[in-house]
DSSP file (Angstrom, degrees, kcal/mol; ACC not computed):
  #  RESIDUE AA STRUCTURE BP1 BP2  ACC     N-H-->O    O-->H-N    N-H-->O    O-->H-N    TCO  KAPPA ALPHA  PHI   PSI    X-CA   Y-CA   Z-CA
    1    1 A X              0   0    0      0, 0.0     2,-0.3     0, 0.0     0, 0.0   0.000 360.0 360.0 360.0 143.8  -13.5   37.1  -10.5
    2    2 A X        -     0   0    0      1,-0.0     2,-0.3     0, 0.0     0, 0.0  -0.738 360.0-118.5 -98.2 148.1  -15.0   40.1   -8.7
    3    3 A X        -     0   0    0     -2,-0.3     2,-0.4     1,-0.1    -1,-0.0  -0.652  28.5-117.3 -83.5 138.5  -18.3   39.9   -6.8
    4    4 A X        -     0   0    0     -2,-0.3     2,-0.3     1,-0.1    -1,-0.1  -0.608  27.5-127.0 -75.6 129.3  -21.0   42.1   -8.0
    5    5 A X        -     0   0    0     -2,-0.4     2,-0.4     0, 0.0    -1,-0.1  -0.600  28.0-170.3 -76.8 134.9  -22.1   44.7   -5.4
    6    6 A X        -     0   0    0     -2,-0.3     3,-0.1     3,-0.0     2,-0.0  -0.955  26.2-105.5-124.6 146.1  -25.8   44.7   -4.6
    7    7 A X        -     0   0    0     -2,-0.4     2,-0.2     1,-0.1     0, 0.0  -0.327  40.9-101.7 -67.0 152.0  -27.7   47.2   -2.6
    8    8 A X        -     0   0    0      1,-0.1    -1,-0.1    15,-0.0     3,-0.1  -0.523  40.6-112.2 -70.5 136.9  -28.8   46.2    0.9
    9    9 A X        -     0   0    0     -2,-0.2    13,-0.1     1,-0.1    -1,-0.1  -0.215  39.4 -93.7 -62.8 162.0  -32.5   45.3    1.1
   10   10 A X        -     0   0    0     11,-0.3    13,-3.2     1,-0.1     2,-0.4  -0.337  40.4-109.9 -73.1 162.1  -34.8   47.6    3.0
   11   11 A X  B     -a   23   0A   0     11,-0.2     2,-0.4    13,-0.1    13,-0.2  -0.804  34.9-177.8 -96.9 132.8  -35.6   46.8    6.6
   12   12 A X        -     0   0    0     11,-3.0     3,-0.1    -2,-0.4    10,-0.0  -0.996  21.0-160.5-131.3 137.8  -39.0   45.6    7.6
   13   13 A X  S    S+     0   0    0     -2,-0.4     2,-0.3     1,-0.1    13,-0.1   0.541  79.6  32.0 -93.8  -6.8  -40.2   44.9   11.1
   14   14 A X        -     0   0    0     11,-0.1     2,-0.4     2,-0.0    -1,-0.1  -0.996  66.4-146.3-147.0 149.0  -43.1   42.8   10.0
   15   15 A X        -     0   0    0     -2,-0.3     2,-0.5     5,-0.1     3,-0.2  -0.887  16.2-135.5-113.6 149.5  -43.9   40.4    7.1
   16   16 A X  B >  S-B   19   0B   0      3,-0.8     3,-2.3    -2,-0.4    -2,-0.0  -0.913  81.4 -18.2-108.5 124.3  -47.4   39.9    5.6
   17   17 A X  T 3  S-     0   0    0     -2,-0.5    -1,-0.2     1,-0.3     3,-0.1   0.848 121.5 -63.8  49.7  39.0  -48.6   36.4    4.9
   18   18 A X  T 3  S+     0   0    0      1,-0.2     2,-1.0    -3,-0.2    -1,-0.3   0.683  99.1 138.8  61.5  21.3  -45.0   35.2    5.1
   19   19 A X  B <   -B   16   0B   0     -3,-2.3    -3,-0.8     2,-0.0     2,-0.6  -0.817  33.5-170.0 -96.0  99.5  -43.9   37.3    2.1
   20   20 A X        +     0   0    0     -2,-1.0    -5,-0.1    -5,-0.1     3,-0.0  -0.791  21.1 161.6 -93.4 124.8  -40.6   38.7    3.1
   21   21 A X        +     0   0    0     -2,-0.6   -11,-0.3     2,-0.1     2,-0.2   0.454  64.6  25.8-118.2  -6.7  -39.3   41.3    0.8
   22   22 A X  S    S-     0   0    0    -13,-0.1     2,-0.5   -10,-0.0   -11,-0.2  -0.671 104.3 -56.0-138.5-167.2  -36.7   42.9    3.0
   23   23 A X  B     -a   11   0A   0    -13,-3.2   -11,-3.0    -2,-0.2     2,-1.5  -0.701  53.0-130.0 -80.8 125.6  -34.5   42.3    6.0
   24   24 A X  S    S+     0   0    0     -2,-0.5     2,-0.3   -13,-0.2    -1,-0.1  -0.097  78.3  50.8 -81.6  43.0  -36.8   41.1    8.8
   25   25 A X  S    S-     0   0    0     -2,-1.5   -13,-0.3   -11,-0.1    -2,-0.1  -0.968  90.5 -77.8-160.2 173.3  -35.6   43.4   11.5
   26   26 A X     >  -     0   0    0     -2,-0.3     4,-2.2   -15,-0.1     5,-0.1  -0.265  36.6-115.3 -76.9 161.3  -34.9   47.1   12.2
   27   27 A X  H  > S+     0   0    0      1,-0.2     4,-2.5     2,-0.2     5,-0.2   0.883 117.7  55.5 -60.4 -39.4  -31.9   49.0   11.1
   28   28 A X  H  > S+     0   0    0      1,-0.2     4,-2.0     2,-0.2    -1,-0.2   0.915 108.6  46.9 -60.7 -43.9  -30.9   49.5   14.7
   29   29 A X  H  > S+     0   0    0      2,-0.2     4,-2.2     1,-0.2    -1,-0.2   0.873 110.0  54.4 -65.7 -36.9  -30.9   45.7   15.3
   30   30 A X  H  X S+     0   0    0     -4,-2.2     4,-2.5     2,-0.2    -2,-0.2   0.922 108.2  48.4 -62.1 -45.0  -28.9   45.2   12.0
   31   31 A X  H  X S+     0   0    0     -4,-2.5     4,-2.5     1,-0.2    -1,-0.2   0.895 110.3  51.8 -63.3 -39.1  -26.2   47.6   13.2
   32   32 A X  H  X S+     0   0    0     -4,-2.0     4,-2.5     2,-0.2    -1,-0.2   0.897 110.2  49.6 -62.9 -39.9  -26.1   45.8   16.6
   33   33 A X  H  X S+     0   0    0     -4,-2.2     4,-2.7     2,-0.2    -2,-0.2   0.916 111.1  48.4 -65.0 -43.5  -25.7   42.5   14.7
   34   34 A X  H  X S+     0   0    0     -4,-2.5     4,-2.3     2,-0.2    -2,-0.2   0.906 112.1  49.7 -63.6 -41.2  -22.9   43.9   12.6
   35   35 A X  H  X S+     0   0    0     -4,-2.5     4,-1.0     2,-0.2    -2,-0.2   0.932 112.8  46.6 -61.9 -46.5  -21.1   45.2   15.7
   36   36 A X  H >< S+     0   0    0     -4,-2.5     3,-0.6     1,-0.2     4,-0.4   0.913 111.5  51.8 -62.2 -43.8  -21.4   41.9   17.4
   37   37 A X  H >< S+     0   0    0     -4,-2.7     3,-1.5     1,-0.2     4,-0.4   0.898 105.0  55.5 -61.1 -41.9  -20.2   40.0   14.4
   38   38 A X  H >< S+     0   0    0     -4,-2.3    11,-0.8     1,-0.3     3,-0.6   0.787 104.8  54.6 -62.6 -26.6  -17.1   42.2   14.1
   39   39 A X  T << S+     0   0    0     -4,-1.0    -1,-0.3    -3,-0.6    -2,-0.2   0.561  94.9  68.9 -83.4  -8.3  -16.2   41.4   17.7
   40   40 A X  T <  S+     0   0    0     -3,-1.5    -1,-0.2    -4,-0.4    -2,-0.2   0.562  78.0 101.4 -90.1  -8.0  -16.3   37.6   17.0
   41   41 A X  S <  S-     0   0    0     -3,-0.6     2,-0.3    -4,-0.4    -3,-0.0  -0.058  90.4 -71.5 -69.0 175.3  -13.2   37.5   14.8
   42   42 A X    >   -     0   0    0      1,-0.1     3,-1.3     4,-0.1    -1,-0.2  -0.529  36.2-146.4 -71.3 129.3   -9.7   36.4   15.9
   43   43 A X  T 3  S+     0   0    0     -2,-0.3    -1,-0.1     1,-0.3     5,-0.1   0.620  94.3  64.7 -74.4 -11.9   -8.2   39.0   18.2
   44   44 A X  T 3  S+     0   0    0      2,-0.1     2,-0.3     3,-0.1    -1,-0.3   0.421  87.0  92.5 -90.0   3.0   -4.7   38.2   16.8
   45   45 A X  S X  S-     0   0    0     -3,-1.3     3,-1.7     1,-0.1     2,-0.1  -0.662  89.0 -93.0 -97.8 152.1   -5.6   39.5   13.3
   46   46 A X  T 3  S+     0   0    0     -2,-0.3    -1,-0.1     1,-0.3    -2,-0.1  -0.363 110.5  17.8 -60.5 135.6   -5.1   43.0   12.0
   47   47 A X  T 3  S+     0   0    0      1,-0.2    -1,-0.3    -4,-0.1    -3,-0.1   0.497  86.7 154.7  81.6   4.4   -8.2   45.2   12.4
   48   48 A X    <   -     0   0    0     -3,-1.7     2,-0.5    -5,-0.1    -1,-0.2  -0.347  38.7-132.7 -66.2 145.3   -9.8   42.9   15.1
   49   49 A X        -     0   0    0    -11,-0.8     2,-0.2     4,-0.0    -8,-0.1  -0.849  19.3-118.4 -99.6 133.3  -12.2   44.6   17.5
   50   50 A X    >   -     0   0    0     -2,-0.5     3,-1.4     1,-0.1   -10,-0.1  -0.478  18.2-133.2 -67.0 138.3  -11.8   43.9   21.2
   51   51 A X  T 3  S+     0   0    0      1,-0.3    -1,-0.1    -2,-0.2   -12,-0.1   0.761 105.1  51.8 -66.9 -24.4  -14.9   42.2   22.6
   52   52 A X  T 3  S+     0   0    0      2,-0.0    -1,-0.3   -13,-0.0     2,-0.3   0.401  81.7 116.4 -93.9   4.4  -15.1   44.6   25.5
   53   53 A X  S <  S-     0   0    0     -3,-1.4     3,-0.1     1,-0.1   -14,-0.0  -0.539  71.8-115.3 -71.6 132.3  -14.9   47.7   23.4
   54   54 A X        -     0   0    0     -2,-0.3     5,-0.1     1,-0.1    -1,-0.1  -0.244  46.1 -78.3 -62.5 158.4  -18.0   49.9   23.7
   55   55 A X     >  -     0   0    0      1,-0.1     4,-2.3     3,-0.1     3,-0.3  -0.191  45.5-109.9 -55.9 151.7  -20.2   50.3   20.5
   56   56 A X  H  > S+     0   0    0      1,-0.2     4,-2.0     2,-0.2     5,-0.2   0.887 116.1  50.1 -54.6 -48.5  -18.8   52.8   18.0
   57   57 A X  H  4>S+     0   0    0      1,-0.2     5,-2.7     2,-0.2     4,-0.5   0.869 110.5  51.4 -63.5 -34.8  -21.5   55.4   18.5
   58   58 A X  H >45S+     0   0    0     -3,-0.3     3,-0.9     1,-0.2    -1,-0.2   0.918 109.3  50.0 -65.1 -43.0  -21.0   55.3   22.3
   59   59 A X  H 3<5S+     0   0    0     -4,-2.3    -2,-0.2     1,-0.3    -1,-0.2   0.840 114.2  44.8 -64.7 -32.0  -17.2   55.7   21.8
   60   60 A X  T 3<5S-     0   0    0     -4,-2.0    -1,-0.3    -5,-0.2    -2,-0.2   0.472 109.5-125.6 -89.6  -2.4  -17.9   58.7   19.6
   61   61 A X  T < 5 +     0   0    0     -3,-0.9     2,-0.5    -4,-0.5    -3,-0.2   0.902  60.5 144.6  57.1  45.0  -20.5   60.1   21.9
   62   62 A X      < -     0   0    0     -5,-2.7    -1,-0.2    -6,-0.1    -2,-0.1  -0.964  51.9-126.2-114.2 121.2  -23.1   60.3   19.1
   63   63 A X     >  -     0   0    0     -2,-0.5     4,-2.2     1,-0.1     3,-0.5  -0.448  20.1-128.0 -62.7 134.6  -26.7   59.5   20.0
   64   64 A X  H  > S+     0   0    0      1,-0.2     4,-2.2     2,-0.2     5,-0.2   0.868 108.3  53.5 -54.1 -40.3  -28.0   56.7   17.7
   65   65 A X  H  > S+     0   0    0      1,-0.2     4,-1.9     2,-0.2    -1,-0.2   0.891 109.1  49.0 -63.0 -38.6  -31.1   58.8   16.7
   66   66 A X  H  > S+     0   0    0     -3,-0.5     4,-2.8     2,-0.2     5,-0.2   0.901 109.1  52.8 -66.6 -40.7  -28.9   61.7   15.7
   67   67 A X  H  X S+     0   0    0     -4,-2.2     4,-3.0     1,-0.2     5,-0.2   0.913 107.8  51.3 -61.5 -42.8  -26.6   59.4   13.7
   68   68 A X  H  X S+     0   0    0     -4,-2.2     4,-1.2     2,-0.2    -1,-0.2   0.921 112.3  46.2 -62.0 -43.1  -29.6   58.1   11.8
   69   69 A X  H  X S+     0   0    0     -4,-1.9     4,-0.7     1,-0.2     3,-0.4   0.947 116.2  44.7 -62.4 -48.3  -30.8   61.6   10.9
   70   70 A X  H >< S+     0   0    0     -4,-2.8     3,-0.8     1,-0.2     7,-0.2   0.870 108.0  57.2 -66.3 -37.3  -27.3   62.8    9.9
   71   71 A X  H >< S+     0   0    0     -4,-3.0     3,-0.7     1,-0.3    -1,-0.2   0.809 104.3  53.2 -66.7 -27.7  -26.6   59.7    7.8
   72   72 A X  H 3< S+     0   0    0     -4,-1.2    -1,-0.3    -3,-0.4    -2,-0.2   0.717 119.5  34.3 -76.0 -20.7  -29.7   60.3    5.7
   73   73 A X  T <X S+     0   0    0     -3,-0.8     4,-2.6    -4,-0.7     5,-0.3   0.024  80.6 128.4-119.1  25.0  -28.5   63.8    5.0
   74   74 A X  H <> S+     0   0    0     -3,-0.7     4,-2.8     1,-0.3    -1,-0.1   0.892  74.0  44.4 -54.3 -50.6  -24.8   63.1    4.9
   75   75 A X  H  4 S+     0   0    0      1,-0.2     4,-0.4     2,-0.2    -1,-0.3   0.860 113.4  51.7 -67.0 -33.8  -24.0   64.8    1.6
   76   76 A X  H >4 S+     0   0    0     -3,-0.2     3,-0.5     2,-0.2    -1,-0.2   0.915 114.7  42.9 -65.4 -41.8  -26.2   67.8    2.4
   77   77 A X  H 3< S+     0   0    0     -4,-2.6     3,-0.3    -7,-0.2    -2,-0.2   0.905 127.7  28.9 -70.5 -42.0  -24.3   68.3    5.7
   78   78 A X  T 3X S+     0   0    0     -4,-2.8     4,-1.8    -5,-0.3     3,-0.3   0.023  78.5 123.8-111.4  27.0  -20.8   67.6    4.4
   79   79 A X  H <> S+     0   0    0     -3,-0.5     4,-2.6    -4,-0.4     5,-0.2   0.841  72.7  57.0 -59.1 -34.9  -21.2   68.8    0.7
   80   80 A X  H  > S+     0   0    0     -3,-0.3     4,-2.4     1,-0.2    -1,-0.2   0.923 106.3  49.0 -63.8 -43.4  -18.3   71.3    1.1
   81   81 A X  H  > S+     0   0    0     -3,-0.3     4,-1.9     1,-0.2    -1,-0.2   0.906 112.8  47.8 -62.7 -41.3  -15.9   68.6    2.1
   82   82 A X  H  X S+     0   0    0     -4,-1.8     4,-1.4     1,-0.2    -2,-0.2   0.916 112.1  49.5 -65.9 -41.9  -17.0   66.4   -0.8
   83   83 A X  H  < S+     0   0    0     -4,-2.6    -2,-0.2     1,-0.2    -1,-0.2   0.898 113.0  46.3 -65.7 -40.7  -16.6   69.2   -3.3
   84   84 A X  H  < S+     0   0    0     -4,-2.4    -1,-0.2     1,-0.2    -2,-0.2   0.835 112.2  50.9 -70.6 -32.2  -13.2   70.2   -2.0
   85   85 A X  H  <        0   0    0     -4,-1.9    -1,-0.2     1,-0.2    -2,-0.2   0.757 360.0 360.0 -77.0 -24.1  -11.9   66.6   -2.0
   86   86 A X     <        0   0    0     -4,-1.4    -1,-0.2    -5,-0.1    -2,-0.1   0.477 360.0 360.0 -76.0 360.0  -13.1   65.9   -5.6
């Protein structure tokens, strides 16, 4: 059986009267958590990330704020590449 893909909930930095409707932290914190989690796997497995490897955006020399802006406009920025690949 295949698992149904579901969209990621929105990020909220505060909850009102304990009614949580989204992920209770910022997108930046979520990415840091995903990065940390990826480093906790077994280092002898294919695709493992070294624990001492700098974060991806640092390795690519991309400022986090710039990445957030670009990721929201990804198709607009790279539409030509998508059109040629299709």
